[in-house]
Backbone as a ProteinNet text record, in pm:
[ID]
protein_1_A
[PRIMARY]
MKTTSLCVIAFVLISILSFNSNAFSQGPYVRASLGISLPLASYSVFDETFTSSSSNTNRKYDSRNLSFGKGIPVEIAPGYMLNKNIGAELGISYLVGLSTETTDKSTNSSGKTSTDINNFKGAMLAFTPSVVVESGMNKINPYARMGLIIGLPSFKIEENDTDYDGDQDITVEKYYSGLAFGFNSALGVLYQMSNKIGVFAELNMNALSYGPKKGKLLKYSHNGTDLLPDATTREKETEFLYDYETNSNNNPSDGEPSKEQGFKMPFSSFGLNLGIKMKF
[TERTIARY]
-409.9	-488	-617	-611.8	-730.8	-831.4	-779.2	-866.3	-936.7	-862.4	-921.2	-1030.6	-1005.1	-1103.2	-1230.8	-1218	-1334.6	-1415.4	-1344.3	-1412.6	-1491.9	-1431.8	-1500.1	-1622.6	-1609.6	-1722.4	-1835.7	-1799	-1899.5	-1969.8	-1892.6	-1950	-2049.3	-2011.5	-2098.5	-2229.6	-2220.6	-2341.4	-2434.5	-2376.7	-2457.8	-2522.7	-2444.8	-2497.4	-2612.4	-2601.5	-2706.8	-2838.2	-2826	-2943.9	-3002.2	-2932.4	-2980.1	-3068.8	-3188.1	-3279.8	-3341.3	-3260.7	-3308.3	-3319.8	-3390.4	-3402.9	-3270.5	-3246.7	-3119.1	-3143.1	-3100.5	-3119.5	-3045.3	-2928.8	-2855	-2902.5	-3020.3	-3073	-3034.9	-3127.5	-3102.3	-3068.7	-2979.1	-2948.9	-2801.4	-2766.9	-2626.1	-2565.9	-2435.5	-2363.1	-2219	-2147	-2003.3	-1937.6	-1823.9	-1748.7	-1607.4	-1548.6	-1412.3	-1338.7	-1210.2	-1136.1	-989.2	-927.6	-785.1	-735.7	-615.7	-571.6	-420.9	-379.7	-238.7	-221.7	-124.1	-96.7	41.4	50	174.7	217.5	346.4	395.6	334.2	308.7	261.4	330.8	371.5	446.1	569.6	656.7	767.6	887	973.5	1103.4	1208.4	1308.6	1407.9	1518.9	1545.3	1660.9	1738.3	1861.6	1948.7	2023.9	2046.1	2152.3	2277.3	2389.6	2514.8	2620.3	2688.4	2799.7	2924.5	3026.4	3151.5	3266	3344.3	3460	3582.5	3690.2	3814.6	3929	4012.6	4133.2	4247.5	4365.7	4482.4	4468.6	4384.7	4374.9	4238.2	4138.1	4004.4	3913.6	3815.9	3707.8	3575.1	3477.5	3347.5	3236.1	3132.1	3014.2	2890.5	2802.9	2678.2	2563.2	2458.2	2342.8	2217.4	2139.7	2010.4	1903.7	1815.5	1715.5	1600.5	1548.1	1429.2	1332.2	1203.3	1101.1	1059.9	1066.5	1033.7	910	809.1	697.1	665.4	658.5	628.4	482.2	403.9	266.6	251.9	362.4	357.5	333.2	235.8	211.8	77.2	30.6	-97.2	-189.9	-291	-385.8	-499.3	-529.3	-642.4	-737.8	-866.4	-958.5	-1092.6	-1151.3	-1290.5	-1356.6	-1480.5	-1544	-1692.4	-1736.8	-1880.5	-1934.9	-2058.7	-2117.7	-2268.1	-2326.5	-2471.6	-2515.9	-2606.4	-2662.9	-2783.1	-2776	-2884.8	-3004.2	-2975.3	-3077	-3008.5	-3072.9	-3012.7	-2894	-2866.6	-2756	-2642	-2672.5	-2573.3	-2554.4	-2428.2	-2397.3	-2270.3	-2239.6	-2117.6	-2058.6	-1927.5	-1862.6	-1731.6	-1681.6	-1551.6	-1464.3	-1365.2	-1272	-1163.5	-1135.5	-1026.3	-934.3	-812.9	-725	-586.5	-517.3	-377.1	-298.1	-191.5	-105.5	11.8	20.5	137.2	236.5	341.5	433.1	515.9	542.6	635.4	767.1	877.6	1008.3	1059	1137.7	1215.9	1362.9	1443.3	1583.8	1677.1	1782	1888.2	2021.6	2112.3	2243.9	2352.3	2446.5	2566.9	2682.5	2746.1	2855.4	2980.1	3089.8	3214.7	3328.1	3404.2	3520.4	3642.9	3743.1	3861.7	3965.4	4076.7	4179.5	4246.3	4232.1	4287.3	4191.4	4073	3975	3884.9	3903	3815.8	3683.7	3578.2	3444.3	3377.8	3309.5	3224.8	3081.5	2987.1	2846.1	2771.3	2676	2589.1	2446.1	2369.2	2232.5	2136.4	2045	1945.1	1805.3	1727.7	1592.4	1494.4	1396.6	1298.7	1160.1	1088.8	955.5	868.5	745.1	652.7	536.7	459.6	336.8	248.1	117.2	28.6	-106.7	-148.7	-286.4	-358	-472.5	-539.9	-688.8	-745.6	-889.6	-934.3	-1036.7	-1078.3	-1228.4	-1273.2	-1414.6	-1444.3	-1550	-1574.7	-1721.9	-1746.7	-1879.4	-1885.5	-1991.8	-2010.1	-2127.1	-2103.9	-2209.9	-2227.4	-2346.4	-2375.9	-2468.1	-2456.8	-2537	-2684.3	-2715.2	-2852.8	-2898.8	-2806.2	-2844.1	-2865.8	-2944.3	-2973.8	-2871.2	-2835.1	-2743.9	-2598.7	-2568.7	-2433.1	-2437.3	-2366.3	-2383.7	-2250.5	-2220.3	-2098.5	-2109.9	-1994.8	-1995.3	-1864.3	-1867.8	-1747.4	-1739.9	-1619.6	-1599.3	-1488.8	-1512.5	-1414.5	-1404.9	-1283.4	-1270.3	-1132.8	-1119.4	-993.3	-922.8	-790.1	-710.2	-647.5	-667.2	-597.4	-510.9	-381.2	-292.6	-195	-159.5	-52.8	56.5	140.3	240.3	368.3	449.8	587	663.1	794.4	873.8	1007.1	1066.9	1195.8	1296.5	1419.6	1530.4	1636.2	1662.8	1766.2	1886.6	2004.2	2127.5	2222.1	2268	2362.7	2488.6	2593.9	2716.5	2832	2890.1	3007.4	3123.8	3233.4	3343.1	3441.1	3549	3646	3711.9	3720.3	3785.2	3687.2	3561.3	3461.9	3392.8	3424.1	3355.5	3213	3119.7	2978	2913.2	2847.3	2767.8	2622.2	2531.5	2388.9	2318.9	2241.2	2160.4	2016.2	1923.2	1781.2	1726.8	1670.7	1614.1	1465	1387.9	1244.7	1213.6	1129.7	1086.3	935.6	890.5	752.4	707.1	585.2	521.9	474.8	356.6	299.9	194.2	99.7	-9.4	23.3	-41	-34.7	-177.2	-199.4	-331.2	-325	-426.9	-427.3	-566.6	-573.3	-699.1	-708.3	-826.9	-852.8	-968.5	-956.4	-1067.4	-1068.8	-1186.8	-1200.3	-1314.9	-1298.8	-1404.2	-1418.2	-1540.7	-1557.2	-1691.2	-1706.5	-1831.3	-1868.7	-1992	-2045.3	-2139.6	-2116.3	-2205.3	-2286.5	-2418.9	-2506.6	-2545.4	-2492.9	-2520.9	-2657.3	-2698.7	-2830.1	-2871.3	-2984.6	-3027.2	-2935.2	-2855.4	-2771.6	-2622.6	-2578.1	-2434.2	-2398.8	-2289.4	-2234.9	-2083.9	-2024.7	-1879.5	-1842.7	-1721.3	-1683.1	-1535.6	-1505.8	-1368.3	-1358.1	-1246.6	-1232.7	-1087.8	-1073.6	-945.5	-937.8	-825.8	-813.4	-688.6	-698.7	-583.1	-572.6	-452.6	-421	-316.1	-338.9	-242.8	-206.2	-85.6	-38.8	112	171.2	312.1	320.3	437.4	451	586.6	583.5	705.7	713.4	802.9	812.3	861.6	815.5	862.6	977.6	987.5	1089.7	1156.9	1278.6	1351.1	1414.3	1425.6	1482.4	1566.8	1684.9	1773.7	1730.1	1683.8	1633.4	1740.1	1839.4	1944.8	2075.5	2183.6	2316.4	2416.5	2470.8	2563.8	2686.6	2796.8	2921.9	2973.8	2980.1	3024.2	2946.8	2816.9	2730.8	2724.7	2804	2802.8	2707.2	2615.5	2515.3	2579.4	2581.8	2640.3	2534.8	2406.5	2300.5	2298.7	2321.3	2319.1	2423.4	2531.8	2638.4	2618.4	2517.5	2493.5	2426.6	2458.1	2397.2	2256.4	2180.5	2047	2055.6	2156	2173.4	2200	2267.9	2294.4	2173.5	2085.7	1973.8	1844.5	1829.3	1702.2	1722.5	1623.3	1628.8	1493.9	1496	1376.1	1391.3	1288.1	1293.1	1212.5	1277.4	1217.6	1216	1108.4	1097.9	1145.5	1146.8	1210.2	1332.4	1446.2	1564.2	1685	1759.1	1877.1	1988.9	2109.4	2225.8	2312.2	2383.1	2471.1	2595.2	2711.7	2837.2	2864.3	2796.9	2818.4	2734.6	2640.8	2558.1	2614	2645.3	2697.3	2584.8	2537.8	2427.7	2466.7	2369.5	2391.4	2375.5	2463.6	2451.1	2328.9	2271.8	2154.4	2023.4	2028.8	1907.5	1907	1789.4	1783.6	1851.7	1908.3	1967.4	1855.8	1888.7	1793.9	1838.5	1743.8	1775.1	1662.4	1696.7	1597.5	1490.1	1364.9	1254.6	1247.6	1182.7	1168.2	1038.6	998.4	879	910.4	839.8	855.3	717.9	714.8	586.2	522.6	392.4	310.5	198.6	206.8	101.6	104.6	-13.6	-22.6	-148.8	-149.8	-270.8	-274	-394.1	-398.8	-538.8	-550.8	-675.3	-715.8	-842.5	-897.8	-1011.8	-1018.6	-1128.4	-1190.8	-1324.8	-1385	-1530.4	-1589.8	-1728.6	-1800.9	-1927	-2009.6	-2134.3	-2164.8	-2278.8	-2371.8	-2498.5	-2600.6	-2667.1	-2697.8	-2763.6	-2913.6
-6556.2	-6676	-6679.5	-6639.6	-6635.8	-6534.3	-6416.6	-6313.8	-6363.7	-6433.5	-6489.2	-6589.6	-6675.2	-6776	-6710.6	-6603.2	-6533.6	-6469.3	-6412	-6350.2	-6452.6	-6570.5	-6676.9	-6724.4	-6742.4	-6786.9	-6684.5	-6554.6	-6448.9	-6449.8	-6466.7	-6471.7	-6586.6	-6703.2	-6820.8	-6795.3	-6738.2	-6711.8	-6614.4	-6508	-6409.6	-6472.7	-6557.7	-6619.6	-6713.8	-6787.6	-6882	-6809.1	-6687.2	-6608.5	-6534.7	-6540.8	-6470.2	-6562.4	-6519.2	-6605	-6528.7	-6453.3	-6385.4	-6483.9	-6447.3	-6535	-6546.6	-6662.9	-6689.1	-6779.3	-6733.2	-6814.1	-6946.1	-6945.4	-7068.9	-7125.5	-7180.2	-7228	-7373.3	-7463.8	-7603.9	-7678.3	-7779.4	-7863.1	-7877	-7960.3	-7985.2	-7872.3	-7860.7	-7760.6	-7808.4	-7740.4	-7762.6	-7626.8	-7608.5	-7485.2	-7521	-7430.1	-7448	-7316.1	-7325	-7202.1	-7216.3	-7100.5	-7087.4	-6972.6	-6986.7	-6882.5	-6868.7	-6797	-6778.3	-6794.5	-6873.8	-6897.4	-6844.1	-6774.4	-6716	-6784	-6776.6	-6848.8	-6799.8	-6893.8	-6866.6	-6966.2	-6919.8	-7005.7	-7063.2	-6975.4	-7012.1	-7070.3	-7132.4	-7181.3	-7090.4	-7049.6	-6953.5	-7022.5	-6971.7	-7011.4	-6884.2	-6899.6	-6783.9	-6784.4	-6662	-6638.7	-6604.1	-6661.4	-6633.3	-6587.1	-6480.4	-6430.9	-6427.8	-6500.1	-6510	-6456.7	-6369	-6312	-6323.4	-6373.7	-6390.8	-6320.8	-6253.3	-6190.6	-6217.4	-6168.7	-6189.9	-6120.4	-6019.4	-5941.8	-5949.4	-6010.2	-6002.1	-6110.6	-6152.5	-6238.2	-6172.6	-6190.6	-6127.1	-6222.4	-6232.3	-6312.5	-6224.7	-6238.6	-6164.8	-6263.2	-6249.4	-6337.8	-6256.5	-6304.9	-6245.6	-6352.6	-6325.6	-6424.1	-6429.6	-6551.6	-6572	-6663.1	-6643.7	-6726.3	-6837.9	-6960.8	-7076.6	-7146.2	-7161.3	-7250.7	-7323.8	-7455.4	-7531.8	-7518.1	-7444	-7416.4	-7303.7	-7237.9	-7129.2	-7185.4	-7128	-7177.1	-7134.8	-7211.3	-7185.2	-7302.7	-7283.6	-7391.9	-7396.5	-7516.1	-7540.2	-7634.5	-7598.9	-7678.4	-7695.4	-7812.4	-7838	-7898.4	-7855.2	-7896.1	-7919.7	-8045.9	-8073.8	-8053.9	-8003.7	-7980.4	-7989	-7975.1	-7981.3	-7884.8	-7793.4	-7702.1	-7770.1	-7792.1	-7854.7	-7761.3	-7633.7	-7529.6	-7404.8	-7287.6	-7169.6	-7114.3	-7172.1	-7121.6	-7221.6	-7349.9	-7450.3	-7551.6	-7583.8	-7684.6	-7759.7	-7858.9	-7937.5	-7964.9	-7974	-8000.3	-8074.2	-8129.5	-8195.7	-8129	-8054.1	-7990.7	-8087.1	-8089.1	-8169.7	-8072.1	-8057.2	-7952.6	-8006.9	-7933.1	-7963.5	-7832.9	-7833.3	-7716.5	-7729.7	-7637	-7628.7	-7535.5	-7591.4	-7514.1	-7414.1	-7300.3	-7201.3	-7213.6	-7193.8	-7221.2	-7105.9	-7143.2	-7049.2	-7083.4	-6983.5	-7007.8	-6936.4	-7005.7	-6943.9	-6963.3	-6869.8	-6874.9	-6851.2	-6943.6	-6925.8	-6897.2	-6782.6	-6742.1	-6718.5	-6778.8	-6768.4	-6725.2	-6625.7	-6577.9	-6592.2	-6668.7	-6690.8	-6581.2	-6593.5	-6489.9	-6479.3	-6583.2	-6579.8	-6517.9	-6480.5	-6419.3	-6518.7	-6649.3	-6749.8	-6756.4	-6791.9	-6790.5	-6927.5	-6965.7	-7085.5	-7044.2	-7115.5	-7086.6	-7215.8	-7205.1	-7317.9	-7265.6	-7305.1	-7257.6	-7369.3	-7338.3	-7434.8	-7386.7	-7476.9	-7445.8	-7537.6	-7477.1	-7552.3	-7536.6	-7648.7	-7641.4	-7753.9	-7720	-7818.9	-7845.2	-7949	-7982.4	-8060.7	-8055.2	-8130.3	-8156.5	-8282.3	-8320.9	-8324.2	-8256.4	-8245.5	-8268.3	-8327.4	-8347.5	-8271.2	-8187.6	-8099.3	-8109.1	-8196.3	-8196	-8074	-8000.1	-7871.3	-7849.7	-7761.9	-7708.1	-7567.3	-7537.7	-7407.5	-7335.5	-7210.6	-7128.5	-7004	-6988.9	-6872.8	-6777.2	-6650.7	-6549.6	-6556.7	-6609.2	-6614.6	-6488.7	-6396.1	-6271.7	-6295.8	-6210.7	-6223.1	-6146	-6200.7	-6140	-6139.2	-6063.4	-6061.1	-6138.4	-6251.7	-6350	-6381.4	-6317.3	-6351.6	-6493.7	-6558.7	-6694.9	-6724	-6830.3	-6881.6	-7031.9	-7083.7	-7227.2	-7273.5	-7385	-7439.7	-7589.5	-7642.3	-7785.6	-7838.1	-7967.5	-8037.2	-8063.1	-8058.6	-8089.2	-8226.9	-8312.2	-8440.7	-8434.9	-8414.6	-8385.8	-8497.6	-8503.8	-8592.1	-8502.8	-8443.7	-8348.6	-8418.1	-8340.1	-8378	-8249	-8256.8	-8141	-8187.2	-8099.5	-8127	-8018.8	-8061.4	-7969.1	-7996.3	-7895.7	-7906.7	-7823.7	-7885.2	-7815.9	-7813.9	-7695.1	-7675.7	-7613.7	-7693.7	-7653.6	-7644.8	-7526.1	-7505.8	-7462.8	-7541.7	-7511.5	-7411.2	-7382.8	-7280.2	-7313.4	-7442.3	-7482.4	-7495.1	-7463.9	-7469.3	-7603	-7701.6	-7830.5	-7815.3	-7878.1	-7860.4	-7992.6	-7991.6	-8105	-8061	-8142.7	-8115.1	-8234.7	-8209.1	-8312.9	-8264.4	-8356.8	-8328.7	-8438.6	-8399.6	-8494.5	-8467.9	-8575.1	-8565.9	-8625.5	-8555.2	-8600.8	-8624.5	-8742.5	-8780.2	-8889.1	-8937.4	-9043.9	-8993	-9036.2	-8994.7	-8886.9	-8885	-8788.6	-8666.6	-8556.5	-8435.1	-8395.4	-8361.3	-8321	-8177.5	-8100	-7960.8	-7902.6	-7770.9	-7697.8	-7596	-7585.7	-7488.2	-7398	-7270.2	-7177.3	-7075.9	-7023.5	-6925.1	-6830.8	-6705.2	-6604.9	-6547.4	-6544.5	-6499.3	-6433.4	-6388.7	-6326.3	-6389.5	-6437.1	-6495.1	-6394.2	-6367.8	-6280.5	-6367.8	-6370	-6458.1	-6392.4	-6444.5	-6391.1	-6436.7	-6554.6	-6608.1	-6706.7	-6773.8	-6873.9	-6995	-7014.3	-7132.9	-7104.1	-6985.9	-6957.9	-6836	-6847.8	-6735.9	-6735.2	-6620.6	-6608.6	-6563.1	-6599.6	-6567.9	-6530.2	-6457.6	-6427	-6455.4	-6517.4	-6554.7	-6545.6	-6514.1	-6523.7	-6661	-6730.4	-6870.3	-6890.7	-6973	-7003.6	-7153.7	-7207.8	-7346.6	-7350.2	-7431.8	-7446.3	-7593.7	-7628.8	-7766.5	-7773.8	-7878.1	-7908.5	-8052.9	-8089.9	-8221.1	-8281.3	-8406.1	-8481.6	-8596.9	-8592.3	-8701	-8830.3	-8940.8	-9070.8	-9125.1	-9073.6	-9125.2	-9011.6	-9036.5	-8946.1	-9024.3	-8961.8	-9031.2	-8935.1	-8978.8	-8901.4	-8920.4	-8812	-8819.8	-8789.2	-8708.3	-8671.2	-8649.9	-8697.9	-8676.1	-8675.7	-8559.8	-8548.5	-8467	-8494.4	-8420.9	-8377.4	-8244.8	-8188.5	-8247.2	-8264.9	-8314.5	-8465.4	-8538.5	-8685	-8739.6	-8825.4	-8881.7	-8989.6	-8967.8	-9063.5	-9142.6	-9114.6	-9180.1	-9332.4	-9385.5	-9531.9	-9603.3	-9535.4	-9599.1	-9586.2	-9509.5	-9489.6	-9612.7	-9641.7	-9753.8	-9716.8	-9818.3	-9793.2	-9704	-9726	-9645.9	-9499.2	-9473	-9335.6	-9270.9	-9353.6	-9300.1	-9288.8	-9369.8	-9374	-9354.7	-9289.8	-9261.5	-9288.7	-9345.6	-9360.1	-9270.1	-9188.6	-9097	-9155.2	-9166.5	-9228.2	-9127.8	-9132.5	-9040.2	-9104.7	-9236.6	-9308.8	-9376.7	-9314.7	-9353	-9365.2	-9474.4	-9499.2	-9553.8	-9506	-9555.9	-9641.5	-9734.2	-9822.9	-9849	-9823.9	-9838.6	-9983.4	-10079.8	-10221.1	-10265.6	-10181.9	-10215.5	-10149.7	-10230.3	-10178.7	-10176.1	-10058.3	-10050.3	-10112.5	-10178	-10239.7	-10136.8	-10142.9	-10053.8	-10086.4	-10205	-10246.3	-10206.1	-10133.1	-10089.3	-9937.1	-9877	-9730.8	-9689.9	-9571.5	-9519.7	-9477	-9472.3	-9431.4	-9297.4	-9203.6	-9072.3	-9025.5	-8930.1	-8873.5	-8797.9	-8820.9	-8752.9	-8605.2	-8528.7	-8384.6	-8338.9	-8215.9	-8158.8	-8024.2	-7995.7	-7868.7	-7802.5	-7668.2	-7598.3	-7605	-7630.4	-7620.9	-7519	-7439.5	-7342	-7227.8	-7171.1	-7063.9	-6981.6	-6864	-6784.1	-6722.4	-6692	-6637.6	-6601.7	-6577.8	-6534.1	-6633.8	-6674.8	-6763.1	-6693.7	-6715.3	-6666.6	-6786.1	-6786.7	-6903.4	-6885.6	-6996.9	-7000.1	-7111.3	-7088.6	-7185.9	-7211.8	-7339.7	-7375.4	-7468	-7432.1	-7514.1	-7604.2	-7728.6	-7823.6	-7825.5
4343	4312.1	4393.2	4527	4609.5	4555.5	4512	4456.3	4331.2	4245.1	4122.9	4155.9	4256.6	4294.8	4346.8	4428.1	4480.3	4368.3	4269.1	4155.6	4076.5	4055.3	3980.9	4056.8	4190.8	4272.2	4266.4	4278	4271.1	4136.2	4028.9	3894.4	3882.5	3938.6	3932	4005.5	4126.3	4204.9	4134.3	4079.5	4007.2	3885.2	3816.4	3693.8	3724.1	3835.4	3870.4	3898.6	3950.7	3984.5	3863.8	3750.6	3630.7	3549.8	3515.5	3440.8	3324.1	3254.1	3135.3	3019.9	2915.5	2799.8	2729.4	2672.5	2607.5	2487.6	2370.2	2249.6	2259.9	2327.4	2351.2	2485.2	2491.7	2619	2639.4	2624.4	2652.7	2524.4	2536	2422	2392.9	2294.4	2260.5	2178.1	2186.6	2108.9	2090.8	2008	1993.6	1973.6	2034	2013.2	1965.5	1889.5	1840.2	1859	1893.2	1921.8	1883.4	1867.3	1839.8	1927.4	1984.7	2076	2084.4	2185.5	2215.5	2365.8	2406.4	2548	2582.3	2695.2	2742.9	2872.6	2907.2	3025.2	3155.2	3244.5	3379.6	3472.5	3591.9	3685.1	3616.2	3572.8	3485.2	3561.8	3483.7	3529.3	3467	3547.7	3498.6	3419.8	3300.1	3219.7	3186.4	3137.9	3124.2	2991.9	2940.2	2843.3	2923	2883.7	2953.8	2854.8	2888.5	2808.1	2895.9	2852.4	2928.3	2843.1	2900.7	2830.9	2920.7	2862.5	2937.8	2865.3	2941.9	2886.8	2983.8	2948.8	3034.9	3169.3	3178	3301.2	3369.8	3301.4	3358.3	3300.1	3378.9	3330	3366.2	3279.7	3301.4	3258.8	3343.9	3311.8	3320.6	3222.4	3220.4	3200.6	3281.8	3273.9	3241.7	3146.4	3112.6	3133.8	3228.8	3267.9	3167.5	3147	3064.1	3139.9	3115.9	3179.1	3083.3	3133.9	3052	3107.4	3024.6	3052	2922.5	2929.5	2809.5	2768	2848.8	2811.2	2711.4	2678.1	2579.7	2439.6	2368.9	2233.9	2180	2081.8	2013.9	2041.2	2127.1	2154.8	2052.7	2006.8	1916.9	1989.9	1996.3	2077.7	2009.2	2030	1994.6	2117.6	2146.6	2271	2250	2244.3	2245.4	2386.6	2396.1	2526.4	2522.8	2642	2653.4	2762.3	2727.9	2826.5	2892.4	3022.9	3096.8	3107.5	3117.2	3111.3	3056.3	3067.9	3007.3	3085.5	3203.7	3284.8	3305.4	3314.4	3352.1	3240.1	3212.5	3113.3	3147.5	3065.6	3082.4	2945.2	2939	2810.5	2831.1	2721.9	2721.2	2616.1	2660.3	2568.2	2524.9	2396.4	2339.8	2267	2318	2264.9	2236	2150.1	2122.7	2125.8	2202.2	2212.6	2117.3	2022.8	1934.3	2002.9	2059.2	2141.1	2062.2	2125.3	2072	2147.9	2079.8	2138.5	2224.5	2324.3	2403.6	2381	2348.7	2313.4	2409.2	2448.7	2528.7	2457.1	2479.5	2415.8	2520.1	2527.3	2608.2	2513	2530.6	2443.5	2527.3	2486.2	2561.1	2468.5	2512.1	2436.7	2525.1	2476.2	2558.7	2536.2	2606.2	2601.4	2464.5	2381.4	2245.7	2145.2	2191.2	2102.2	2031.1	2060.7	2000	2075.8	2001.9	2059.9	2046.4	2151.8	2147.7	2180.6	2124.3	2151.1	2181.9	2272.4	2306.5	2304.5	2202.4	2184.4	2223.4	2314.4	2359.7	2320.6	2263.9	2220.6	2293.1	2362.6	2441.4	2377.9	2360.7	2300.2	2353.5	2393.4	2446.3	2352.4	2384.2	2312	2407.3	2385.8	2475.3	2411.1	2416.6	2389.6	2523.6	2534.2	2663.7	2650.7	2755.6	2768.1	2892.7	2876.8	2986.1	3008.5	3099.6	3138	3224.5	3190.3	3254.4	3283.2	3379.4	3406.6	3348.6	3276.6	3213.5	3280.9	3316.8	3376.1	3290.6	3230.6	3147.5	3222.5	3192.3	3261.7	3225.7	3107.6	3062	2992.3	2969.2	2901	2752.6	2692.4	2551.2	2468.2	2355.3	2257.6	2304.1	2412	2468.1	2599.6	2603.2	2708.9	2778.9	2893.1	2968.2	3025.1	3041.1	3093.7	3165.7	3243.9	3309.7	3285.2	3285.1	3266.9	3362.2	3427.2	3521.4	3502.6	3501.3	3480.2	3514.5	3497.7	3521.3	3388.7	3391.5	3273.3	3291.6	3194.4	3188.5	3063.2	3082.5	2970.3	2938	2811.5	2762.7	2704	2790	2740.9	2695.2	2629	2595.9	2568.2	2572.2	2532.2	2476.3	2395.5	2332.8	2371.2	2384.4	2406.5	2299.8	2218.1	2114.1	2154.3	2151.4	2186.6	2067.6	2033.6	1923.7	1982.8	1994.2	2064.5	1964.6	1953	1867.3	1955.6	1956.9	2048.3	1988.1	2060.9	2018.7	1885.5	1851.8	1726.5	1610.9	1635.3	1528.3	1512.9	1600.4	1594.9	1648.8	1580.4	1614.5	1654.3	1770.8	1818.5	1828	1775.2	1782.5	1846.2	1950	2012.5	2024.6	2007	2027.9	2118.3	2231.8	2326.9	2344.2	2350.8	2375.2	2511.2	2587.3	2718.7	2711.1	2749.4	2722.6	2819.8	2799.8	2876.5	3012.2	3049.8	3177.1	3159.8	3252.8	3249.7	3334.8	3302.4	3383.8	3418.8	3545.5	3591.4	3641.2	3606.7	3647.8	3647.2	3647.7	3658.6	3545.5	3489.5	3383.3	3422.9	3392.4	3413.7	3300.5	3273.1	3166	3198.8	3160.3	3165.7	3025.4	2973.8	2836.7	2811	2688.1	2642.4	2508.4	2501	2378.3	2313.2	2185.5	2108.2	2014.4	2032.4	1956.5	1824.5	1716.8	1584.4	1533.7	1579.1	1541.9	1650.3	1629.3	1726.4	1730.1	1626.5	1616.4	1632.7	1597	1589.7	1673.3	1745.4	1820.3	1811.9	1835.8	1841.8	1982.2	2026.1	2161.9	2171.3	2277.9	2317.1	2465.9	2506.6	2646.6	2693.1	2820.6	2888.9	2952.2	2927.9	2967.2	3051.6	3155.8	3238.6	3261.7	3242.3	3274.5	3384.1	3484.3	3593.3	3606.9	3564.7	3578.4	3555.9	3608.4	3583.7	3535.3	3483.9	3419.4	3449.8	3492	3512.9	3415.4	3317.9	3219.8	3284.5	3229	3275.1	3190.5	3067.3	2976.8	2900.5	2858.5	2771.1	2658.3	2541.5	2426.2	2344.1	2307.1	2221.4	2076.7	2014	1876.4	1773.1	1812.1	1718.9	1793.9	1733.9	1790.7	1675.1	1646.9	1534.6	1574.1	1507.2	1526.6	1390.7	1370.6	1242.4	1124.2	1143.7	1036.7	1023.4	1101.2	1095.7	1200.3	1156.2	1245.8	1332.7	1463.2	1556.9	1633.7	1605.9	1681	1662.7	1540	1525.2	1609.1	1644.6	1721.6	1872.7	1914.5	2057.7	2118.1	2244.3	2314.2	2361.8	2399.3	2453.9	2577.7	2658.4	2779.7	2746.7	2634.7	2592.6	2525	2466.9	2389.9	2470.3	2573.8	2644.5	2794.3	2855.8	2999.2	3062.3	3181.5	3262.9	3385.2	3412.8	3525.7	3641.1	3756.7	3874.3	3988.8	4067.6	4180.9	4311	4315.7	4425.5	4365.5	4383.6	4306	4398.2	4379.8	4463.2	4375.6	4395.2	4321.9	4414.3	4354.5	4429.5	4345.8	4403.6	4328.3	4289.1	4355.1	4322.2	4202.2	4161.9	4046.3	3921.4	3823.3	3696.1	3592.9	3555.4	3458.5	3324.7	3262.7	3133.2	3022.1	2921.6	2806.3	2721.5	2742.2	2665.5	2729.2	2841.7	2909.5	2923.2	2934.7	2954.3	3084.6	3084.6	3206.8	3302.6	3429.7	3532.8	3590.8	3602.2	3658.3	3748.3	3836.1	3926.6	3849.1	3884.3	3818.4	3852.9	3768.3	3787.8	3722.7	3753.9	3694.5	3632.1	3521.8	3452	3436.8	3431.1	3424.5	3285.3	3284.1	3164	3184	3290.5	3319.4	3218.5	3193.1	3094	3115.6	3056.5	3047.2	2907.9	2860	2724.6	2681.3	2552.4	2490.1	2383.1	2386.9	2285.5	2211.6	2082.1	1998	1928.6	1918.4	1855.2	1817.9	1779.1	1734.1	1809.3	1840.8	1910.1	1827	1807.7	1722.6	1799.4	1802.7	1866.9	1763.6	1806.5	1717.2	1742.8
[MASK]
++++++++++++++++++++++++++++++++++++++++++++++++++++++++++++++++++++++++++++++++++++++++++++++++++++++++++++++++++++++++++++++++++++++++++++++++++++++++++++++++++++++++++++++++++++++++++++++++++++++++++++++++++++++++++++++++++++++++++++++++++++++++++++++++++++++++++++++++++++++++

């Protein structure tokens, strides 16, 4: 991370000292991009395989990296170049999350099998005010962008549990509410097709984590029968608190959301974006 920061600082200093002609000099512009984001600063989840017999038991774990920042980011960003080297913009993006799946499989001594499949998927609307530094070169124009992320994330966890007798329970929970703050940086190259239009490719990194304030049960079924209407508010809704204390003398009401200890999950990512930039 320190090496990356030094490289970005060096790039900025060199860019500020560059004063070549640039068709995209001063004035307003808008850019739009589509990309792919991969996990960064992940949380470990596992596939588990358990086998039991009359003489032996065996467990096998296969680790997977989970970041809810994995997905397809779509972004539009209006901006303004103050001169041919320095500009500012506001990125407005939406992350279409890609799922991460884990499977727990258990076989008992009678040869019966149970499976528990968990599917994790995130999403985020984000606003990213940034400073843009362009090299000022003509035609092929390297640039850097640095900014803050103000995100409205959420994520879902779907569990599909089939026991040894073939009974199936399906639950879907959504975790949401609350802001996430982080850091965004990008290094890219803009190819100017004309005085008004250019195309670009960039390496992009987001660094942030997210702690939901609320949880909600969206689906709860047993063998295809919907049991959600019969669930209490306490079973369907959760409030996550970071200063949290339990007391055996307090009896929680079924008509109120349950209270649980707060936690944070990673939304960090790195990836590649491709897009178009248009000057007005």
